[in-house]
N, C-alpha and C positions, 0 to 999 in steps of 0.2 A: 429234846431228849428227856426221857423219864428219869426220875430220881432213883438212885440205887436202893435196892431192897435188902433188908437184913436177912440173915441166914435163917431158914425155916426149920433147921434141924433135920433135914432129910439125909444128911450125910453125903452131899454131892462131892464128887471127886473130879480131878482134872483141872482144866483152866477156869471152870466156874466155881470151884470149891473155895471155901473161905481161906484167906491167906494166899491166894494165887498171885498177888501183886507184890509179895515180899514184905519188907519191914513196914512198920507203922508210917503212915503218911505217904506211902508209895502210890496208893490208889488216888488220893487227892491230887498228887503231882501229875499222875497220868491223865486225870480228868481235866486239870487245868491246861495240859498240853494239847488236848483235842482241839480241832478247829471249830469255830463258832458256826453252827449250821445256818444261822440267820444272816451272817455277814460275809463269811469266807466262801471261797469256791467249793464245789462238791469234792469229796475225797477221791483220791486216785484209786481206781478199781484194780489196778495191776500191781501195785507196789507192795501192799501189806495184806496178804490173805490171812484169814483166821487159821488157828492151829487145826491141822488135819483137813483143811479145805483147799480148793483151788483159789486162784486169785479172786478176791472178793470185789464186787463192783461198787462197794460203798465204804469199806473200812479203811482208814488211814491213821497211823499213829506217828507222832512226831516227838522228838525229844524236847526237853525243856528249852533248849537253845533254838528250836524251830527247824532243825535239820531232820529229814526223813530217815528212818531207820529200817533196815531190811529185817524181815522176820527171821528170828534165830531159832525157831522151834518152840515146842511147848515148854512152859516154865513150871517147874515143880513147886508146890507150896513150901514155903520156908517157915511156917509157923506164925507168920505175921497175919494180922487181921486182913481179910479180903472182902470183896463184895461180889454179889451174884449179879451177872449181867443179863438183862432181859432183851433178847433180840426181837421178841414179838412187840414189845412196847416201842422199841426203836422204829420198827417197820410201821406201826400205826401212826407214830408221831410224824414220820418223814413222808411216807408214801401212801398212807391210807390202807384200807383193807382189800383193795382190788387185786393185789399181787397174788400170783399162784403160789401155793405152799410148796416148800421143798424140804426134804429130810435134812436133819442136822448132820453135818459131816462126821462128828464124833460125839454121839450121845453118851450121856452118863447113865449109870444104872439107876433105874427108877424114875428117870426123867424122859418125857416124850419130846422129841425134837420139834422145834418151831419152824415155821415156813421161812425159806431163804428169800431175801429181798432180791428183786430184779429191777435194776435201775439203768438208765442210759449211761453211756461212757462219760469219762471225766471231761469237764469243759463244755458239755452240751447243756443247754438250758432246758427247762421244762415246758417251753412254749410249743406251738404247733410246728410240725416238721413237714417239709414238702416231699420227702422220700425217706424211707427207712434206711438208716445207715448201719444197722446191726444185723447180724445173722446168728441163729441159734446153733450151737455146736453141742450135739448130744454125745455124752461120754458115758461109758458103762460104769455102773456102781454096784456095790455089793448090797445096797439097800433094796427095799421092795420096789422102788420106782427109779428109773434112770435120772441121774442128776444133770440138769441143763444149765448151762452158763452162757453168757453172751460174750461175743468177741467183737471188736470193731470191724467194720466192713473193709477197712484197708488191709486187713490180713488176708482176705481172699483176693483172687485175681481181679483187678479193677477193670471195668468196662471202658472201652475206648471212647473218650468224650467226643461229642460232636464239635466240629470246628465252629466257633462263634462267627456270626456275620457282623463285620465291622463296617464302619463308614456311614454315609448319610442314608436318607430315606430311599433315594433312587438306587443306590447300590444294593440295599436290602431287597428292594422290589425285583431288581434283576436277578439277585441270587434266588429269590423265591420262585420266580418264573422260569429260571433255568437258562440264563444267558441268551437273551434275544426274545424273550417273551413266549417261546414255544416249548412246551414240555415234551421231550422225546418219548416216543412210544416204547415201553420196555420190550426188549426182545424175549422170545420164548426161551425157557430154560433148555429145551431140547427140540430137535426138529419136529417131533411128533406132538409136543405140548402145545396147547392153544395159546394164542397171544392174549395179553391182558386187554380187557375192554377199554375202549377209548371214550373220552368225554364227548359231549355234544360238539363243543368247539373244535376238538381234534378231529372228529368225524367230518365236520364241515370243511376243515382245512384239507383233510385227506381227499375228500370228494372234489374240492376245487383244484387240488394239485393233479388229480387224475384227469381232469378235463384239459383238452387241448386249447392252447391260446389261439386268438384270432389269426395271428400270423401263420401258425402251423396249419390251421384249417384252410386258410387262403392258399398257402403253398401246396397243400394236398389237393385242393380243388383244381389249381392250375396244372399240377402234375397229372391228375386224372384226365383233364381236358386234352393235354398234349398226348397222353397215351391213347385216348380215344381217337384223336386225329391221326396218330401214327397207324393205329389199327385200320382206320378207314382208308388211309392212303395205301397201305399194304394190300388191302382188299381190292382197291381200285386198280392198282398196278397188276395184281394177279388177274383181275377181270380183263384188263386191256391186253396184256401180253400172252395170256394163256386161254382164258375162256372165250374171248372173241374169235380167236383162231379156230377153236374147237367148233363153235357154232357156225362160223363162216364156211369151214370145210364141209360141215354137214349139209348146209344149204347149197353150196356149190356142187356138191356131189349129187344131191337130188335134182338140181337143175340140169346137170349134164345127162343124167339118166332120162329126164323128161324130154330133152332135145333129141336124144338118140331114139326114143320111142316114137316121137313125132315123125322123124325121118323114116323110120321103119314102116309107119302107117301111111305115108304119103302126105302128111301135113307139113306145115312150115315152108310153103312155097316162097321162092325169092320175091322180094317186093319191099314195101315199107312196113317196118315193124313198130309196134307200140313201145313207149318208154318202159324199160325194165324187162322187155321180152327177150329171151335168149334166142339166138339164131345161128351161132357158130361156136367152135371149140378150138382153142389155141394150144399147140404143143411146142414146148421148148425142151428138146431132148437133153441138152447139156445140163439144164437146171432141174430136170425131172418134174416139169410143170405141165399139168393138164387142167385147164380152167375154162369155164364157159364165158362167152362174150354176149353181153346184152346191149340193147339199144339205150343210149344216153349215158351220162356220167353223173347221175344223181347219187349222192353219197349214201342216203339211207336205203334207197330202193335197189341200187346196183352195187356200188363199191363196198359198202359195209356188209354186204351179203356174200363177199368173197369172190365176186365176178369181176371181169374186165368190162369197162364201159366204152362204147364207140361214140366218138365225137360225131353226132349226126343231127344237131339242132342249131338253128340260127347261124350266126357268123362262124361258129365252130364246126359246121357241117363238113365232113370229109367223105371221100369216096368209099365204095364198098369193094371187097376183094374181086368180085367178078367184073368190075368196070374195066374198060379198055385202057384207061389211064387215070391217074390220080394218086392221092396219098391216103392210105387206110390207116387212121390214127386211133389209138386206144389208150386208156388210162387205167391204172391199178394201184392198190396200196403196196407200199414197200414194207411197212411194219403193221402188225395187228390186222384183224379182220381177214384172216387167211393169207395175208402178205404174199400174193403171187409174184410180185416183182422184187422180192427181198434181195436176191442176188443177181439182178439184171445187169448190174455194173460189171459182172465178171464175164460177160459175153465178149468174145473176140471176133474180129472180122472173119467171115466165112462160116460162122456157126449158124445152123439152120433154125428157122422159125416157121412152123407149119400152121396154117389156118384151115380148119376142116369145116366145110359147109354141107348142105343137103345134097349138092350135086358133085362137088369136086374137092380136091386137096390143093391148096396154094402154098408153095414153098418159097420162102424168102431167105436170103443170106444177109447176115449182119454186116454192115459196111463201115459205120462210124458211130461215135458216141460224143455227147456234149455233157461233161460232168456236172455243170451247174449253170442255171439260167433263171431269170425272173419268172414268177408264176404268170405274169401278164404278157410274156413274150409268146404270142400266138403265131408268130411267123414260122415257128418250128413245125407247124402242122399244115402249112400251105401246100398246094399241089406240087410245087417245087420247093421243098423245105429250105429255109435260110440256115446256113451253117452246116448243112449235111454233105456238101460237096457235089450235089447233083446240079447240073446246069441246063437240063432239058426235060420236057415232060416224060413221064414214065409211070410204071406201076410200083409204088413205094409203100413202105410200112413205117409207122412211127410209134414208139413205145414211150410213154411219159409216166413219171412217178416222182415222189417227194424225195428230197435230200436236204441236209444229212439225215441219217436214220433217226427215227422217233421224233422228227420235226417236219414241218411243212413250209420251211422258210424259202427253199428254192426248189427247182425242178431238174431232174436228170432225164436226158433225152437219148434214145437209142434209135438209129435209123437202119433200114434194110431195103433190099431191092429184090423184086420177084425174079426167081430163076426157073420156076417150074409150075405148071398148072396140070393137074392129073385128075381126070374124072374118077368118081368113086367106083365105077364099074371096072376100072383097071386095077383096082387094089390100092393099097397104101403106097405112099412114096418111099423111096429108099431111105430117107432120113428117119422114118418111123419104123422101118423094118430092121434096119441094121442096128 
């Protein structure tokens, strides 16, 4: 602190005038009561403002006993010798010349005010600071420039401190990585706002999470295989139950027309027919069946084409309708490929079965039925069929088909006996007319 200066005879008035400290010796006592700037803490900036000023950030006065005294207002000179206080010298001694000048709060006539010191709050050292703890509060003043003073930061609304991370290194790492090592992707502020960009590691994790696991891929492949098999099975069933019938009926219809055209032109004379060659037409009025009869029981060439096959080869050779005696045996599908014998099990004794040839109509009456027998039981087509009830030679007819439906495990047999032979020139028999 600079030494006091004598009065220069300028006639200063107010707190800086001569005799402002009262009686003789008051100034010396006041100086002795000041804190030592080299050893004591910095003065309290809030307790002892100068006369006419706001709370000063540097001045503090104490009594001789060391107790702080509140400022009681400006003291009028009492005629005692006083000293002139030099604020500029105090500022240079304590803080240097880098502080911004400020107008004096209560200048005396003829005296220009010196700059007001700006210092940190009480109790703060003059070392480096990590963050500014002060804020400038500008207040209006009647002088040419506004007067600025500093207030501690705690007077303003304090910011919410971040929660410190406690614990060991592992806990700090988990806290830094965000509980589990994965930083969550921040959601967009609004539905239309774009999402925050992800880091490379987060992008890789997101792409990996978007990929399906091997188990999911395998289950999906198995599911697709089963779906494909199901579709194929559905198509196969549709083909067997519907399309084969459509195709067989078309083929059988064309074959019937062909046989009738041959009869009309004089072709198709009775005799030995080639395998697959059509030579007759069967009518079952009760079942509304009109189907051609071809030679042989070949599945692809005859039966699957919607026609009936005549047992006429090898050990399975049977008689023809025009023979004087014997058993005229035929076979046909019960399901699919035209299914001409689908409802043959519904025939009752006495129901007519008519076989039409080039020269005549042969009418049979249904006599008996064998619901089930082995496919290897060829005795049912013998000249006197076993199990038919016939005991002597005659002119018989035998119908064979598969059973149960949609299988070929067993054979269903229907027998009949000829009751009428009518030449074509005499017209149709009564069974077909009525």
